[in-house]
N, CA, C, O and the ligand as a Tripos MOL2 file, in Angstrom:
@<TRIPOS>MOLECULE
protein
  233   231    59     0     0
PROTEIN
NO_CHARGES

@<TRIPOS>ATOM
      1 N          12.3500  -77.1280    8.0150 N.3       1 MET1
      2 CA         12.8380  -75.7890    8.3960 C.3       1 MET1
      3 C          11.6570  -74.9200    8.8250 C.2       1 MET1
      4 O          10.6490  -74.8260    8.1260 O.2       1 MET1
      5 N          11.8000  -74.3070    9.9580 N.am      2 ALA2
      6 CA         10.7240  -73.4270   10.4280 C.3       2 ALA2
      7 C          11.2620  -72.0080   10.5850 C.2       2 ALA2
      8 O          12.4620  -71.7870   10.7530 O.2       2 ALA2
      9 N          10.3640  -71.0860   10.5250 N.am      3 TYR3
     10 CA         10.7510  -69.6890   10.6730 C.3       3 TYR3
     11 C          10.1570  -69.1260   11.9470 C.2       3 TYR3
     12 O           9.0090  -69.4020   12.2920 O.2       3 TYR3
     13 N          10.9490  -68.3390   12.6340 N.am      4 GLU4
     14 CA         10.4830  -67.7210   13.8670 C.3       4 GLU4
     15 C          10.6810  -66.2220   13.7970 C.2       4 GLU4
     16 O          11.7270  -65.7250   13.3790 O.2       4 GLU4
     17 N           9.6520  -65.5240   14.2160 N.am      5 PHE5
     18 CA          9.7270  -64.0700   14.2040 C.3       5 PHE5
     19 C           9.3470  -63.5310   15.5800 C.2       5 PHE5
     20 O           8.3090  -63.8870   16.1370 O.2       5 PHE5
     21 N          10.2000  -62.6740   16.1110 N.am      6 SER6
     22 CA          9.8830  -62.0180   17.3780 C.3       6 SER6
     23 C           9.7900  -60.5240   17.1210 C.2       6 SER6
     24 O          10.6420  -59.9460   16.4460 O.2       6 SER6
     25 N           8.7510  -59.9030   17.6620 N.am      7 CYS7
     26 CA          8.6140  -58.4630   17.5050 C.3       7 CYS7
     27 C           9.8300  -57.7430   18.0820 C.2       7 CYS7
     28 O          10.2560  -56.7100   17.5660 O.2       7 CYS7
     29 N          10.3720  -58.2930   19.1400 N.am      8 VAL8
     30 CA         11.5450  -57.6880   19.7850 C.3       8 VAL8
     31 C          12.7000  -57.5510   18.7900 C.2       8 VAL8
     32 O          13.4160  -56.5500   18.7860 O.2       8 VAL8
     33 N          12.8660  -58.5750   17.9460 N.am      9 ASP9
     34 CA         13.9370  -58.5410   16.9410 C.3       9 ASP9
     35 C          13.7310  -57.4270   15.9300 C.2       9 ASP9
     36 O          14.6820  -56.9520   15.3090 O.2       9 ASP9
     37 N          12.4880  -57.0180   15.7740 N.am     10 ALA10
     38 CA         12.1710  -55.9460   14.8290 C.3      10 ALA10
     39 C          12.1540  -54.5910   15.5310 C.2      10 ALA10
     40 O          11.8130  -53.5720   14.9310 O.2      10 ALA10
     41 N          12.5250  -54.5940   16.8030 N.am     11 GLY11
     42 CA         12.6270  -53.3420   17.5410 C.3      11 GLY11
     43 C          11.3490  -52.8980   18.2230 C.2      11 GLY11
     44 O          11.2640  -51.7670   18.7010 O.2      11 GLY11
     45 N          10.3540  -53.7720   18.2760 N.am     12 ALA12
     46 CA          9.0920  -53.4160   18.9140 C.3      12 ALA12
     47 C           9.0670  -53.9170   20.3550 C.2      12 ALA12
     48 O           9.5840  -54.9920   20.6590 O.2      12 ALA12
     49 N           8.4720  -53.1400   21.2200 N.am     13 ALA13
     50 CA          8.3480  -53.5450   22.6180 C.3      13 ALA13
     51 C           7.1330  -54.4460   22.7520 C.2      13 ALA13
     52 O           6.0990  -54.0440   23.2850 O.2      13 ALA13
     53 N           7.2690  -55.6420   22.2730 N.am     14 CYS14
     54 CA          6.1530  -56.5820   22.2050 C.3      14 CYS14
     55 C           6.7320  -57.9800   22.3590 C.2      14 CYS14
     56 O           7.7760  -58.2960   21.7870 O.2      14 CYS14
     57 N           6.0570  -58.8030   23.1270 N.am     15 ARG15
     58 CA          6.6060  -60.1290   23.3900 C.3      15 ARG15
     59 C           6.1490  -61.2050   22.4200 C.2      15 ARG15
     60 O           6.4460  -62.3860   22.5970 O.2      15 ARG15
     61 N           5.4350  -60.7900   21.4090 N.am     16 ALA16
     62 CA          4.9030  -61.7780   20.4700 C.3      16 ALA16
     63 C           6.0280  -62.5710   19.8110 C.2      16 ALA16
     64 O           7.0760  -62.0360   19.4470 O.2      16 ALA16
     65 N           5.7660  -63.8630   19.6740 N.am     17 HIS17
     66 CA          6.7290  -64.7610   19.0660 C.3      17 HIS17
     67 C           5.9430  -65.6270   18.0960 C.2      17 HIS17
     68 O           5.0930  -66.4170   18.5070 O.2      17 HIS17
     69 N           6.2260  -65.4810   16.8210 N.am     18 LEU18
     70 CA          5.4420  -66.1940   15.8190 C.3      18 LEU18
     71 C           6.2870  -67.2460   15.1130 C.2      18 LEU18
     72 O           7.4650  -67.0380   14.8240 O.2      18 LEU18
     73 N           5.6500  -68.3800   14.8440 N.am     19 LYS19
     74 CA          6.3570  -69.4700   14.1720 C.3      19 LYS19
     75 C           5.5800  -69.9330   12.9570 C.2      19 LYS19
     76 O           4.3490  -69.9390   12.9570 O.2      19 LYS19
     77 N           6.3030  -70.3190   11.9300 N.am     20 ALA20
     78 CA          5.6530  -70.8440   10.7380 C.3      20 ALA20
     79 C           6.6000  -71.7810   10.0120 C.2      20 ALA20
     80 O           7.8140  -71.7290   10.2080 O.2      20 ALA20
     81 N           6.0340  -72.6410    9.1670 N.am     21 ASP21
     82 CA          6.8520  -73.5980    8.4250 C.3      21 ASP21
     83 C           7.4040  -73.0140    7.1320 C.2      21 ASP21
     84 O           8.4380  -73.4510    6.6280 O.2      21 ASP21
     85 N           6.6970  -72.0200    6.6050 N.am     22 THR22
     86 CA          7.1530  -71.4170    5.3550 C.3      22 THR22
     87 C           7.1960  -69.8980    5.4950 C.2      22 THR22
     88 O           6.6040  -69.3290    6.4120 O.2      22 THR22
     89 N           7.9020  -69.2590    4.5770 N.am     23 GLN23
     90 CA          7.9810  -67.7980    4.5990 C.3      23 GLN23
     91 C           6.6090  -67.1860    4.3700 C.2      23 GLN23
     92 O           6.2410  -66.1940    5.0000 O.2      23 GLN23
     93 N           5.8500  -67.7980    3.4480 N.am     24 GLU24
     94 CA          4.5170  -67.2810    3.1370 C.3      24 GLU24
     95 C           3.6300  -67.2870    4.3770 C.2      24 GLU24
     96 O           2.9320  -66.3170    4.6720 O.2      24 GLU24
     97 N           3.6780  -68.4080    5.0920 N.am     25 GLU25
     98 CA          2.8650  -68.5510    6.2880 C.3      25 GLU25
     99 C           3.3200  -67.5460    7.3470 C.2      25 GLU25
    100 O           2.5060  -66.9470    8.0490 O.2      25 GLU25
    101 N           4.6180  -67.3820    7.4430 N.am     26 LEU26
    102 CA          5.1450  -66.4440    8.4250 C.3      26 LEU26
    103 C           4.6570  -65.0220    8.1360 C.2      26 LEU26
    104 O           4.2220  -64.3080    9.0390 O.2      26 LEU26
    105 N           4.7370  -64.6290    6.8780 N.am     27 VAL27
    106 CA          4.2910  -63.2880    6.4990 C.3      27 VAL27
    107 C           2.8100  -63.1080    6.8450 C.2      27 VAL27
    108 O           2.4040  -62.0540    7.3330 O.2      27 VAL27
    109 N           2.0130  -64.1410    6.5910 N.am     28 GLU28
    110 CA          0.5950  -64.0760    6.9210 C.3      28 GLU28
    111 C           0.3870  -63.8760    8.4180 C.2      28 GLU28
    112 O          -0.4220  -63.0500    8.8420 O.2      28 GLU28
    113 N           1.1220  -64.6350    9.1990 N.am     29 LYS29
    114 CA          0.9850  -64.5360   10.6490 C.3      29 LYS29
    115 C           1.4610  -63.1820   11.1710 C.2      29 LYS29
    116 O           0.8220  -62.5710   12.0270 O.2      29 LYS29
    117 N           2.5820  -62.7310   10.6460 N.am     30 VAL30
    118 CA          3.1130  -61.4350   11.0630 C.3      30 VAL30
    119 C           2.1320  -60.3320   10.6730 C.2      30 VAL30
    120 O           1.8650  -59.4240   11.4600 O.2      30 VAL30
    121 N           1.5980  -60.4140    9.4540 N.am     31 ALA31
    122 CA          0.6430  -59.4100    8.9790 C.3      31 ALA31
    123 C          -0.5820  -59.3750    9.8830 C.2      31 ALA31
    124 O          -1.0700  -58.3080   10.2550 O.2      31 ALA31
    125 N          -1.0660  -60.5630   10.2270 N.am     32 ASP32
    126 CA         -2.2330  -60.6670   11.0880 C.3      32 ASP32
    127 C          -1.9470  -60.0650   12.4620 C.2      32 ASP32
    128 O          -2.7660  -59.3400   13.0260 O.2      32 ASP32
    129 N          -0.7720  -60.3830   12.9780 N.am     33 HIS33
    130 CA         -0.3750  -59.8620   14.2810 C.3      33 HIS33
    131 C          -0.2380  -58.3360   14.2550 C.2      33 HIS33
    132 O          -0.6900  -57.6460   15.1690 O.2      33 HIS33
    133 N           0.3840  -57.8300   13.2080 N.am     34 LEU34
    134 CA          0.5720  -56.3810   13.0970 C.3      34 LEU34
    135 C          -0.7640  -55.6530   13.0520 C.2      34 LEU34
    136 O          -0.9200  -54.5800   13.6340 O.2      34 LEU34
    137 N          -1.7280  -56.2510   12.3520 N.am     35 LYS35
    138 CA         -3.0540  -55.6400   12.2500 C.3      35 LYS35
    139 C          -3.7480  -55.6010   13.5970 C.2      35 LYS35
    140 O          -4.3310  -54.5890   13.9860 O.2      35 LYS35
    141 N          -3.6740  -56.7360   14.3120 N.am     36 LYS36
    142 CA         -4.3990  -56.8510   15.5760 C.3      36 LYS36
    143 C          -3.7390  -56.1270   16.7360 C.2      36 LYS36
    144 O          -4.4070  -55.4790   17.5420 O.2      36 LYS36
    145 N          -2.4210  -56.2440   16.8130 N.am     37 LYS37
    146 CA         -1.7250  -55.7050   17.9880 C.3      37 LYS37
    147 C          -1.0320  -54.3620   17.7600 C.2      37 LYS37
    148 O          -0.8200  -53.5930   18.6970 O.2      37 LYS37
    149 N          -0.6880  -54.0960   16.5190 N.am     38 HIS38
    150 CA          0.0620  -52.8670   16.2820 C.3      38 HIS38
    151 C          -0.7000  -51.8670   15.4240 C.2      38 HIS38
    152 O          -0.1670  -50.8340   15.0190 O.2      38 HIS38
    153 N          -1.9470  -52.1970   15.1600 N.am     39 LYS39
    154 CA         -2.8120  -51.3110   14.3840 C.3      39 LYS39
    155 C          -2.2180  -50.9170   13.0350 C.2      39 LYS39
    156 O          -2.4000  -49.7970   12.5580 O.2      39 LYS39
    157 N          -1.5040  -51.8630   12.4340 N.am     40 VAL40
    158 CA         -0.9810  -51.6450   11.0900 C.3      40 VAL40
    159 C          -2.0220  -52.1960   10.1190 C.2      40 VAL40
    160 O          -2.2150  -53.4100   10.0390 O.2      40 VAL40
    161 N          -2.6780  -51.3350    9.4010 N.am     41 GLN41
    162 CA         -3.7500  -51.7730    8.5140 C.3      41 GLN41
    163 C          -3.2380  -52.3160    7.2050 C.2      41 GLN41
    164 O          -3.8520  -53.1970    6.6020 O.2      41 GLN41
    165 N          -2.1290  -51.7970    6.7710 N.am     42 HIS42
    166 CA         -1.6160  -52.1640    5.4620 C.3      42 HIS42
    167 C          -0.2140  -52.7320    5.5860 C.2      42 HIS42
    168 O           0.7370  -51.9960    5.8510 O.2      42 HIS42
    169 N          -0.0820  -54.0330    5.3950 N.am     43 VAL43
    170 CA          1.2400  -54.6390    5.4570 C.3      43 VAL43
    171 C           1.8210  -54.6430    4.0400 C.2      43 VAL43
    172 O           1.3940  -55.4100    3.1770 O.2      43 VAL43
    173 N           2.7740  -53.7940    3.8320 N.am     44 THR44
    174 CA          3.3700  -53.6310    2.5040 C.3      44 THR44
    175 C           4.4050  -54.7130    2.2220 C.2      44 THR44
    176 O           4.8040  -55.4520    3.1220 O.2      44 THR44
    177 N           4.8310  -54.7980    0.9800 N.am     45 ASN45
    178 CA          5.8830  -55.7400    0.5910 C.3      45 ASN45
    179 C           7.1570  -55.4830    1.3610 C.2      45 ASN45
    180 O           7.8560  -56.4110    1.7710 O.2      45 ASN45
    181 N           7.4480  -54.2130    1.5500 N.am     46 THR46
    182 CA          8.6510  -53.8380    2.2860 C.3      46 THR46
    183 C           8.6090  -54.4200    3.6910 C.2      46 THR46
    184 O           9.5900  -54.9710    4.1890 O.2      46 THR46
    185 N           7.4540  -54.2840    4.3060 N.am     47 LEU47
    186 CA          7.2650  -54.7850    5.6630 C.3      47 LEU47
    187 C           7.3490  -56.3150    5.6900 C.2      47 LEU47
    188 O           7.9500  -56.9000    6.5910 O.2      47 LEU47
    189 N           6.7460  -56.9410    4.7020 N.am     48 ALA48
    190 CA          6.7620  -58.4020    4.6030 C.3      48 ALA48
    191 C           8.1900  -58.8950    4.4120 C.2      48 ALA48
    192 O           8.6060  -59.8640    5.0470 O.2      48 ALA48
    193 N           8.9380  -58.2310    3.5410 N.am     49 ASN49
    194 CA         10.3270  -58.6230    3.3110 C.3      49 ASN49
    195 C          11.1730  -58.4170    4.5500 C.2      49 ASN49
    196 O          12.0790  -59.1980    4.8420 O.2      49 ASN49
    197 N          10.8640  -57.3600    5.2720 N.am     50 TYR50
    198 CA         11.5850  -57.0830    6.5020 C.3      50 TYR50
    199 C          11.3320  -58.2010    7.5210 C.2      50 TYR50
    200 O          12.2530  -58.6550    8.2000 O.2      50 TYR50
    201 N          10.0860  -58.6300    7.6150 N.am     51 ALA51
    202 CA          9.7240  -59.7060    8.5430 C.3      51 ALA51
    203 C          10.5040  -60.9690    8.2140 C.2      51 ALA51
    204 O          10.9910  -61.6580    9.1100 O.2      51 ALA51
    205 N          10.6210  -61.2700    6.9180 N.am     52 ILE52
    206 CA         11.3670  -62.4530    6.4920 C.3      52 ILE52
    207 C          12.8370  -62.3010    6.8430 C.2      52 ILE52
    208 O          13.4950  -63.2580    7.2520 O.2      52 ILE52
    209 N          13.3380  -61.0950    6.6810 N.am     53 LYS53
    210 CA         14.7510  -60.8300    6.9390 C.3      53 LYS53
    211 C          15.1120  -61.0120    8.4180 C.2      53 LYS53
    212 O          16.1470  -61.5930    8.7440 O.2      53 LYS53
    213 N          14.2630  -60.5160    9.2930 N.am     54 VAL54
    214 CA         14.5760  -60.6350   10.7180 C.3      54 VAL54
    215 C          14.1700  -61.9920   11.2960 C.2      54 VAL54
    216 O          14.5900  -62.3670   12.3910 O.2      54 VAL54
    217 N          13.3470  -62.7170   10.5400 N.am     55 ALA55
    218 CA         12.9230  -64.0370   11.0220 C.3      55 ALA55
    219 C          14.1340  -64.9640   11.0640 C.2      55 ALA55
    220 O          15.0660  -64.8320   10.2700 O.2      55 ALA55
    221 N          14.0980  -65.8940   11.9980 N.am     56 LYS56
    222 CA         15.1980  -66.8380   12.1250 C.3      56 LYS56
    223 C          14.7990  -68.1900   11.5680 C.2      56 LYS56
    224 O          13.6830  -68.6610   11.7850 O.2      56 LYS56
    225 N          15.7000  -68.7920   10.8680 N.am     57 GLU57
    226 CA         15.4380  -70.1370   10.3600 C.3      57 GLU57
    227 C          15.9060  -71.1320   11.3990 C.2      57 GLU57
    228 O          17.0270  -71.0760   11.9050 O.2      57 GLU57
    229 N          14.9970  -72.0440   11.6950 N.am     58 ARG58
    230 CA         15.3740  -73.0680   12.6710 C.3      58 ARG58
    231 C          15.3210  -74.4370   12.0430 C.2      58 ARG58
    232 O          15.6050  -75.4330   12.7080 O.2      58 ARG58
    233 ZN          4.0390  -57.4170   18.1630 Zn       59 ZN59
@<TRIPOS>BOND
     1     1     2 1
     2     2     3 1
     3     3     4 2
     4     3     5 am
     5     5     6 1
     6     6     7 1
     7     7     8 2
     8     7     9 am
     9     9    10 1
    10    10    11 1
    11    11    12 2
    12    11    13 am
    13    13    14 1
    14    14    15 1
    15    15    16 2
    16    15    17 am
    17    17    18 1
    18    18    19 1
    19    19    20 2
    20    19    21 am
    21    21    22 1
    22    22    23 1
    23    23    24 2
    24    23    25 am
    25    25    26 1
    26    26    27 1
    27    27    28 2
    28    27    29 am
    29    29    30 1
    30    30    31 1
    31    31    32 2
    32    31    33 am
    33    33    34 1
    34    34    35 1
    35    35    36 2
    36    35    37 am
    37    37    38 1
    38    38    39 1
    39    39    40 2
    40    39    41 am
    41    41    42 1
    42    42    43 1
    43    43    44 2
    44    43    45 am
    45    45    46 1
    46    46    47 1
    47    47    48 2
    48    47    49 am
    49    49    50 1
    50    50    51 1
    51    51    52 2
    52    51    53 am
    53    53    54 1
    54    54    55 1
    55    55    56 2
    56    55    57 am
    57    57    58 1
    58    58    59 1
    59    59    60 2
    60    59    61 am
    61    61    62 1
    62    62    63 1
    63    63    64 2
    64    63    65 am
    65    65    66 1
    66    66    67 1
    67    67    68 2
    68    67    69 am
    69    69    70 1
    70    70    71 1
    71    71    72 2
    72    71    73 am
    73    73    74 1
    74    74    75 1
    75    75    76 2
    76    75    77 am
    77    77    78 1
    78    78    79 1
    79    79    80 2
    80    79    81 am
    81    81    82 1
    82    82    83 1
    83    83    84 2
    84    83    85 am
    85    85    86 1
    86    86    87 1
    87    87    88 2
    88    87    89 am
    89    89    90 1
    90    90    91 1
    91    91    92 2
    92    91    93 am
    93    93    94 1
    94    94    95 1
    95    95    96 2
    96    95    97 am
    97    97    98 1
    98    98    99 1
    99    99   100 2
   100    99   101 am
   101   101   102 1
   102   102   103 1
   103   103   104 2
   104   103   105 am
   105   105   106 1
   106   106   107 1
   107   107   108 2
   108   107   109 am
   109   109   110 1
   110   110   111 1
   111   111   112 2
   112   111   113 am
   113   113   114 1
   114   114   115 1
   115   115   116 2
   116   115   117 am
   117   117   118 1
   118   118   119 1
   119   119   120 2
   120   119   121 am
   121   121   122 1
   122   122   123 1
   123   123   124 2
   124   123   125 am
   125   125   126 1
   126   126   127 1
   127   127   128 2
   128   127   129 am
   129   129   130 1
   130   130   131 1
   131   131   132 2
   132   131   133 am
   133   133   134 1
   134   134   135 1
   135   135   136 2
   136   135   137 am
   137   137   138 1
   138   138   139 1
   139   139   140 2
   140   139   141 am
   141   141   142 1
   142   142   143 1
   143   143   144 2
   144   143   145 am
   145   145   146 1
   146   146   147 1
   147   147   148 2
   148   147   149 am
   149   149   150 1
   150   150   151 1
   151   151   152 2
   152   151   153 am
   153   153   154 1
   154   154   155 1
   155   155   156 2
   156   155   157 am
   157   157   158 1
   158   158   159 1
   159   159   160 2
   160   159   161 am
   161   161   162 1
   162   162   163 1
   163   163   164 2
   164   163   165 am
   165   165   166 1
   166   166   167 1
   167   167   168 2
   168   167   169 am
   169   169   170 1
   170   170   171 1
   171   171   172 2
   172   171   173 am
   173   173   174 1
   174   174   175 1
   175   175   176 2
   176   175   177 am
   177   177   178 1
   178   178   179 1
   179   179   180 2
   180   179   181 am
   181   181   182 1
   182   182   183 1
   183   183   184 2
   184   183   185 am
   185   185   186 1
   186   186   187 1
   187   187   188 2
   188   187   189 am
   189   189   190 1
   190   190   191 1
   191   191   192 2
   192   191   193 am
   193   193   194 1
   194   194   195 1
   195   195   196 2
   196   195   197 am
   197   197   198 1
   198   198   199 1
   199   199   200 2
   200   199   201 am
   201   201   202 1
   202   202   203 1
   203   203   204 2
   204   203   205 am
   205   205   206 1
   206   206   207 1
   207   207   208 2
   208   207   209 am
   209   209   210 1
   210   210   211 1
   211   211   212 2
   212   211   213 am
   213   213   214 1
   214   214   215 1
   215   215   216 2
   216   215   217 am
   217   217   218 1
   218   218   219 1
   219   219   220 2
   220   219   221 am
   221   221   222 1
   222   222   223 1
   223   223   224 2
   224   223   225 am
   225   225   226 1
   226   226   227 1
   227   227   228 2
   228   227   229 am
   229   229   230 1
   230   230   231 1
   231   231   232 2
@<TRIPOS>SUBSTRUCTURE
     1 MET1         2 RESIDUE 1 A MET
     2 ALA2         6 RESIDUE 1 A ALA
     3 TYR3        10 RESIDUE 1 A TYR
     4 GLU4        14 RESIDUE 1 A GLU
     5 PHE5        18 RESIDUE 1 A PHE
     6 SER6        22 RESIDUE 1 A SER
     7 CYS7        26 RESIDUE 1 A CYS
     8 VAL8        30 RESIDUE 1 A VAL
     9 ASP9        34 RESIDUE 1 A ASP
    10 ALA10       38 RESIDUE 1 A ALA
    11 GLY11       42 RESIDUE 1 A GLY
    12 ALA12       46 RESIDUE 1 A ALA
    13 ALA13       50 RESIDUE 1 A ALA
    14 CYS14       54 RESIDUE 1 A CYS
    15 ARG15       58 RESIDUE 1 A ARG
    16 ALA16       62 RESIDUE 1 A ALA
    17 HIS17       66 RESIDUE 1 A HIS
    18 LEU18       70 RESIDUE 1 A LEU
    19 LYS19       74 RESIDUE 1 A LYS
    20 ALA20       78 RESIDUE 1 A ALA
    21 ASP21       82 RESIDUE 1 A ASP
    22 THR22       86 RESIDUE 1 A THR
    23 GLN23       90 RESIDUE 1 A GLN
    24 GLU24       94 RESIDUE 1 A GLU
    25 GLU25       98 RESIDUE 1 A GLU
    26 LEU26      102 RESIDUE 1 A LEU
    27 VAL27      106 RESIDUE 1 A VAL
    28 GLU28      110 RESIDUE 1 A GLU
    29 LYS29      114 RESIDUE 1 A LYS
    30 VAL30      118 RESIDUE 1 A VAL
    31 ALA31      122 RESIDUE 1 A ALA
    32 ASP32      126 RESIDUE 1 A ASP
    33 HIS33      130 RESIDUE 1 A HIS
    34 LEU34      134 RESIDUE 1 A LEU
    35 LYS35      138 RESIDUE 1 A LYS
    36 LYS36      142 RESIDUE 1 A LYS
    37 LYS37      146 RESIDUE 1 A LYS
    38 HIS38      150 RESIDUE 1 A HIS
    39 LYS39      154 RESIDUE 1 A LYS
    40 VAL40      158 RESIDUE 1 A VAL
    41 GLN41      162 RESIDUE 1 A GLN
    42 HIS42      166 RESIDUE 1 A HIS
    43 VAL43      170 RESIDUE 1 A VAL
    44 THR44      174 RESIDUE 1 A THR
    45 ASN45      178 RESIDUE 1 A ASN
    46 THR46      182 RESIDUE 1 A THR
    47 LEU47      186 RESIDUE 1 A LEU
    48 ALA48      190 RESIDUE 1 A ALA
    49 ASN49      194 RESIDUE 1 A ASN
    50 TYR50      198 RESIDUE 1 A TYR
    51 ALA51      202 RESIDUE 1 A ALA
    52 ILE52      206 RESIDUE 1 A ILE
    53 LYS53      210 RESIDUE 1 A LYS
    54 VAL54      214 RESIDUE 1 A VAL
    55 ALA55      218 RESIDUE 1 A ALA
    56 LYS56      222 RESIDUE 1 A LYS
    57 GLU57      226 RESIDUE 1 A GLU
    58 ARG58      230 RESIDUE 1 A ARG
    59 ZN59       233 GROUP 0 **** ****
């Protein structure tokens, strides 16, 4: 099972599409992306949970 996260699904005007095998990995990737591209310095639990929620299981 893999997880896919698109910024578009979270309402951001961004074409980033992130994939991971686990939720933990996905959160790490999303956090990294948010820091680099969206200038989010602090990825909170709320944000991490939100990323998991909008992520799609494939
Ligand atoms: Zn993005």
